[in-house]
C-alpha positions as CSV (number, residue, x, y, z in Angstrom):
1,X,3.0,-18.1,5.6
2,X,4.8,-15.3,7.3
3,X,2.5,-13.9,9.9
4,X,3.2,-10.4,8.8
5,X,1.6,-11.2,5.5
6,X,-1.8,-12.3,6.8
7,X,-4.8,-10.2,7.8
8,X,-6.4,-12.7,10.1
9,X,-9.1,-11.1,12.2
10,X,-8.7,-7.6,10.7
11,X,-11.6,-5.6,9.3
12,X,-11.4,-3.8,6.0
13,X,-13.6,-1.4,4.1
14,X,-13.4,-1.6,0.3
15,X,-15.1,1.0,-1.9
16,X,-16.0,0.4,-5.5
17,X,-16.1,-3.3,-4.6
18,X,-18.9,-4.3,-7.0
19,X,-16.6,-5.0,-9.9
20,X,-13.1,-4.5,-11.4
21,X,-10.3,-3.5,-9.1
22,X,-12.4,-3.2,-6.0
23,X,-13.8,-6.6,-6.4
24,X,-10.4,-8.2,-7.0
25,X,-9.0,-6.3,-3.9
26,X,-11.9,-7.3,-1.7
27,X,-11.6,-11.0,-2.6
28,X,-7.8,-10.9,-2.1
29,X,-8.1,-9.2,1.3
30,X,-10.7,-11.8,2.3
31,X,-8.4,-14.6,1.2
32,X,-5.7,-13.1,3.4
33,X,-8.0,-13.4,6.4
34,X,-9.7,-10.0,6.5
35,X,-13.4,-9.5,7.2
36,X,-14.8,-7.1,4.6
37,X,-17.3,-4.3,4.4
38,X,-18.0,-3.7,0.7
39,X,-19.4,-0.6,-0.8
40,X,-20.6,0.3,-4.3
41,X,-23.4,2.3,-5.8
42,X,-24.7,-0.7,-7.6
43,X,-26.4,-2.7,-4.8
44,X,-26.9,-5.9,-6.8
45,X,-23.2,-6.0,-7.7
46,X,-21.8,-5.4,-4.3
47,X,-24.1,-7.9,-2.6
48,X,-23.0,-10.5,-5.2
49,X,-19.4,-9.9,-4.3
50,X,-20.2,-10.2,-0.6
51,X,-22.1,-13.5,-1.3
52,X,-19.0,-14.7,-3.3
53,X,-16.7,-14.0,-0.4
54,X,-19.0,-15.7,2.1
55,X,-19.4,-18.7,-0.2
56,X,-15.6,-19.0,-0.2
57,X,-15.5,-19.2,3.6
58,X,-14.9,-15.5,4.3
59,X,-16.9,-12.8,6.1
60,X,-18.4,-9.9,4.2
61,X,-21.2,-7.4,4.5
62,X,-22.4,-5.1,1.8
63,X,-23.3,-1.4,2.3
64,X,-24.6,0.1,-1.0
65,X,-24.5,3.8,-1.3
66,X,-23.1,6.9,-3.1
67,X,-19.5,7.3,-1.9
68,X,-19.6,11.0,-2.4
69,X,-22.3,11.3,0.4
70,X,-21.1,12.2,3.8
71,X,-23.5,9.7,5.4
72,X,-22.0,6.9,3.3
73,X,-18.6,7.3,4.8
74,X,-20.1,7.4,8.3
75,X,-22.2,4.3,7.6
76,X,-19.3,2.3,6.3
77,X,-17.2,2.8,9.5
78,X,-20.3,2.1,11.6
79,X,-21.0,-1.1,9.7
80,X,-17.4,-2.3,10.3
81,X,-17.7,-1.6,14.0
82,X,-21.2,-3.1,14.2
83,X,-20.3,-6.3,12.3
84,X,-16.7,-6.9,13.4
85,X,-16.2,-4.5,16.4
86,X,-13.1,-3.0,14.8
87,X,-11.7,-1.3,11.7
88,X,-8.2,-1.8,10.5
89,X,-8.0,-1.2,6.8
90,X,-9.6,1.2,4.3
91,X,-9.2,0.6,0.6
92,X,-10.6,3.5,-1.5
93,X,-11.2,2.5,-5.1
94,X,-14.6,3.8,-6.3
95,X,-14.5,5.9,-9.4
96,X,-16.1,7.0,-12.7
97,X,-15.0,8.4,-16.0
98,X,-16.4,11.4,-18.0
99,X,-13.6,11.9,-20.5
100,X,-13.5,15.0,-22.6
101,X,-11.0,17.7,-23.6
102,X,-10.9,20.7,-21.1
103,X,-12.3,23.1,-23.7
104,X,-15.5,21.0,-24.2
105,X,-16.0,19.6,-20.7
106,X,-19.2,20.5,-18.9
107,X,-19.4,21.6,-15.3
108,X,-21.4,18.5,-14.5
109,X,-18.7,16.2,-16.0
110,X,-16.1,17.9,-14.0
111,X,-18.1,17.9,-10.7
112,X,-19.1,14.3,-10.9
113,X,-15.6,12.9,-11.4
114,X,-14.1,15.1,-8.6
115,X,-17.0,14.2,-6.3
116,X,-16.7,10.4,-6.7
117,X,-13.0,10.1,-6.8
118,X,-11.6,12.9,-4.6
119,X,-14.5,13.6,-2.3
120,X,-15.2,9.9,-2.1
121,X,-11.7,9.3,-0.9
122,X,-12.0,12.1,1.6
123,X,-15.3,11.1,3.1
124,X,-14.2,7.6,4.0
125,X,-10.7,8.8,5.2
126,X,-12.4,11.4,7.4
127,X,-14.4,8.9,9.4
128,X,-11.7,6.2,9.5
129,X,-9.0,8.5,10.7
130,X,-11.3,10.0,13.3
131,X,-12.0,6.5,14.6
132,X,-8.3,5.6,14.7
133,X,-7.3,8.9,16.4
134,X,-9.9,8.3,19.1
135,X,-8.7,4.7,19.5
136,X,-5.1,5.9,19.8
137,X,-6.1,8.3,22.5
138,X,-7.8,5.6,24.5
139,X,-4.9,3.2,24.0
140,X,-2.3,5.8,24.9
141,X,-0.3,5.0,21.8
142,X,-0.4,4.0,18.1
143,X,-3.1,1.6,16.9
144,X,-3.4,-0.3,13.6
145,X,-4.7,1.6,10.7
146,X,-4.0,1.1,6.9
147,X,-5.3,3.2,4.0
148,X,-4.7,2.3,0.4
149,X,-5.9,4.9,-2.0
150,X,-6.3,4.7,-5.8
151,X,-4.6,7.4,-7.8
152,X,-3.6,7.1,-11.5
153,X,-0.8,7.6,-14.0
154,X,-3.2,10.1,-15.5
155,X,-2.0,12.8,-13.0
156,X,1.6,11.9,-13.7
157,X,1.2,12.3,-17.4
158,X,-1.3,15.1,-17.5
159,X,-3.7,13.0,-19.5
160,X,-5.0,15.4,-22.1
161,X,-8.5,13.9,-22.5
162,X,-9.1,13.6,-18.8
163,X,-8.7,17.0,-17.0
164,X,-11.3,16.0,-14.4
165,X,-9.9,12.6,-13.8
166,X,-6.2,13.7,-13.7
167,X,-7.0,16.5,-11.3
168,X,-8.9,14.2,-9.0
169,X,-6.1,11.6,-9.0
170,X,-3.5,14.3,-8.3
171,X,-5.7,15.4,-5.4
172,X,-5.8,11.8,-4.1
173,X,-2.0,11.6,-4.1
174,X,-1.9,14.8,-2.1
175,X,-4.6,13.6,0.2
176,X,-2.6,10.4,0.8
177,X,0.6,12.2,1.7
178,X,-1.3,14.6,4.0
179,X,-3.0,11.8,5.7
180,X,0.3,9.9,6.1
181,X,1.9,13.0,7.7
182,X,-1.0,14.0,9.9
183,X,-2.0,10.5,11.2
184,X,1.2,8.6,11.3
185,X,1.5,9.3,15.0
186,X,-1.7,7.4,15.6
187,X,-0.5,4.3,13.8
188,X,-2.1,5.1,10.5
189,X,-0.2,4.2,7.3
190,X,-1.6,5.8,4.1
191,X,-0.3,4.9,0.6
192,X,-1.6,5.2,-2.9
193,X,-1.4,3.0,-6.0
194,X,-1.6,4.0,-9.7
195,X,-2.8,0.8,-11.3
196,X,-3.3,-0.3,-14.9
197,X,-6.0,-2.8,-15.1
198,X,-8.6,-4.1,-17.6
199,X,-12.0,-3.2,-16.0
200,X,-15.4,-2.1,-17.3
201,X,-14.2,1.5,-16.7
202,X,-11.2,1.1,-19.1
203,X,-12.8,-1.4,-21.5
204,X,-12.7,1.1,-24.5
205,X,-9.1,1.8,-23.8
206,X,-7.7,-1.7,-23.1
207,X,-9.7,-3.8,-25.5
208,X,-10.2,-7.5,-25.1
209,X,-7.9,-9.7,-23.0
210,X,-5.7,-12.3,-24.7
211,X,-7.4,-15.5,-25.2
212,X,-4.6,-18.0,-24.7
213,X,-2.2,-16.3,-22.3
214,X,-2.0,-14.7,-18.9
215,X,-3.6,-11.3,-19.1
216,X,-1.1,-8.8,-17.7
217,X,-3.8,-6.2,-17.2
218,X,-6.1,-8.4,-15.1
219,X,-7.1,-6.6,-11.9
220,X,-6.0,-9.6,-9.9
221,X,-2.4,-8.7,-10.5
222,X,-2.8,-5.4,-8.7
223,X,-4.4,-7.0,-5.6
224,X,-1.3,-8.5,-4.0
225,X,0.3,-5.1,-3.5
226,X,-2.9,-3.8,-2.0
227,X,-3.0,-6.7,0.5
228,X,0.7,-6.2,1.4
229,X,0.2,-2.4,2.0
230,X,-2.8,-3.3,4.2
231,X,-0.8,-5.8,6.3
232,X,1.6,-5.7,9.2
233,X,4.7,-6.0,7.0
234,X,4.0,-2.6,5.5
235,X,4.3,-0.8,8.8
236,X,7.4,1.1,7.5
237,X,5.7,2.3,4.3
238,X,3.9,5.6,4.6
239,X,3.0,8.4,2.2
240,X,4.2,6.6,-0.9
241,X,2.8,6.4,-4.4
242,X,3.2,3.1,-6.4
243,X,2.6,2.4,-10.0
244,X,1.5,-1.3,-10.4
245,X,0.4,-3.5,-13.2
246,X,1.1,-7.1,-14.4
247,X,4.3,-8.2,-12.7
248,X,5.7,-4.7,-12.4
249,X,5.6,-2.2,-9.5
250,X,7.5,1.1,-9.2
251,X,7.8,3.5,-6.3
252,X,7.5,7.1,-7.4
253,X,9.9,9.8,-6.4
254,X,8.3,13.0,-5.0
255,X,8.5,16.2,-7.1
256,X,11.9,17.7,-7.1
257,X,13.3,21.1,-7.8
258,X,14.7,21.3,-11.3
259,X,16.5,24.7,-11.0
260,X,16.6,27.6,-8.6
261,X,17.2,31.1,-9.8
262,X,17.8,34.2,-7.6
263,X,16.7,37.7,-8.7
264,X,20.0,39.2,-7.3
265,X,22.0,37.2,-9.9
266,X,19.9,38.5,-12.8
267,X,20.1,42.3,-12.6
268,X,17.8,43.0,-9.6
269,X,19.1,46.0,-7.6
270,X,17.4,45.0,-4.3
271,X,17.4,41.2,-4.8
272,X,13.6,41.1,-5.5
273,X,12.0,40.1,-8.8
274,X,11.4,42.6,-11.5
275,X,9.9,41.7,-14.9
276,X,13.3,42.2,-16.6
277,X,15.1,39.9,-14.0
278,X,12.5,37.2,-14.4
279,X,13.1,37.3,-18.2
280,X,16.9,37.1,-17.7
281,X,16.5,34.2,-15.4
282,X,14.0,32.1,-17.2
283,X,14.9,32.8,-20.8
284,X,17.9,30.5,-20.8
285,X,15.9,27.7,-19.0
286,X,13.0,27.8,-21.4
287,X,14.2,28.7,-24.9
288,X,10.8,28.5,-26.5
289,X,9.0,26.4,-29.1
290,X,11.1,23.8,-30.9
291,X,11.1,23.6,-34.7
292,X,10.2,26.0,-37.4
293,X,6.5,25.1,-37.3
294,X,6.1,27.0,-33.9
295,X,4.9,23.9,-32.1
296,X,4.2,24.6,-28.4
297,X,6.6,23.2,-25.8
298,X,5.8,19.9,-24.1
299,X,4.4,20.1,-20.6
300,X,7.4,20.1,-18.3
301,X,5.8,19.2,-15.0
302,X,4.8,15.7,-16.2
303,X,6.3,12.3,-15.6
304,X,6.6,9.9,-18.6
305,X,8.9,7.4,-17.0
306,X,6.2,5.0,-16.2
307,X,5.3,4.5,-19.9
308,X,8.3,2.3,-20.4
309,X,7.8,0.1,-17.3
310,X,6.5,-3.0,-19.2
311,X,6.1,-3.8,-22.8
312,X,3.4,-6.4,-22.1
313,X,0.9,-3.9,-20.7
314,X,-0.8,-1.4,-22.9
315,X,-3.2,1.5,-22.5
316,X,-1.3,4.6,-23.4
317,X,-1.0,6.7,-26.5
318,X,1.5,9.5,-26.8
319,X,1.6,11.7,-23.7
320,X,-0.2,14.5,-25.5
321,X,-2.9,12.4,-27.0
322,X,-6.6,12.6,-26.3
323,X,-6.7,9.1,-24.9
324,X,-7.0,8.3,-21.2
325,X,-5.1,6.1,-18.8
326,X,-5.8,2.8,-17.2
327,X,-5.9,3.4,-13.5
């Protein structure tokens, strides 16, 4: 195998590793040669995955704990340095769902999802990047650091029944880009994936796997991209967001300007905006509700391109439905 595709000797932290995507990613990273520190809130589950990796000839230690806790992020980095005397890779995957429409969501449902997803990604990133920055200073140049974060198509689509989840996943994409820009000089590469996978968290949405065919939504199909992004071959990939499921992967474009309007061209005497000039400028761009029934306009700042990526994977209703997404 190409040496740039192996992770021999490298140390990786994987959160949410007790089941689903995190488990599949941890096992794949170990198979590529990485030594793993696994985290999950469910101690029995994460220890079972560690035992599975060790039984297969790999190296793994389990650190159970709440990923939203500051001390958990600190403990995970310390565990990697204690067990393996190094840290090279961080895969953030831990998450929960509390789906509800925005007008019925409780404060606790909002706070929990933001805490586990967005704060959980930040806490581990904070301690990993601090370690790599210090290592870079000591080395006098870039070191090896890889972060793979888990975002979701929910934020691309504006998933109607998941305001907490979509907001957290949008924040994760922004955190990824910020980390890539601020830590690239130290050798850190940070990227995010938006996976579709059949896991316990998405069981109600995805349903049962096919009984007599390859399951395109198996979490194992996401893991190779994660391993690649964690490896030496991905040194030139930084601050990117990927959609991945089955045998399909897509690299997302960043947001783009759709139109630019200038107040001076729409009746403003001094070139600054007035209420009338705003109306003159935006009226032609947004003509109002379509149809005689007065239906509201569709959300414009949303990306539906990913819906058509593959016919063999499922998990989405109409973009304005109350159903959630898979990643």
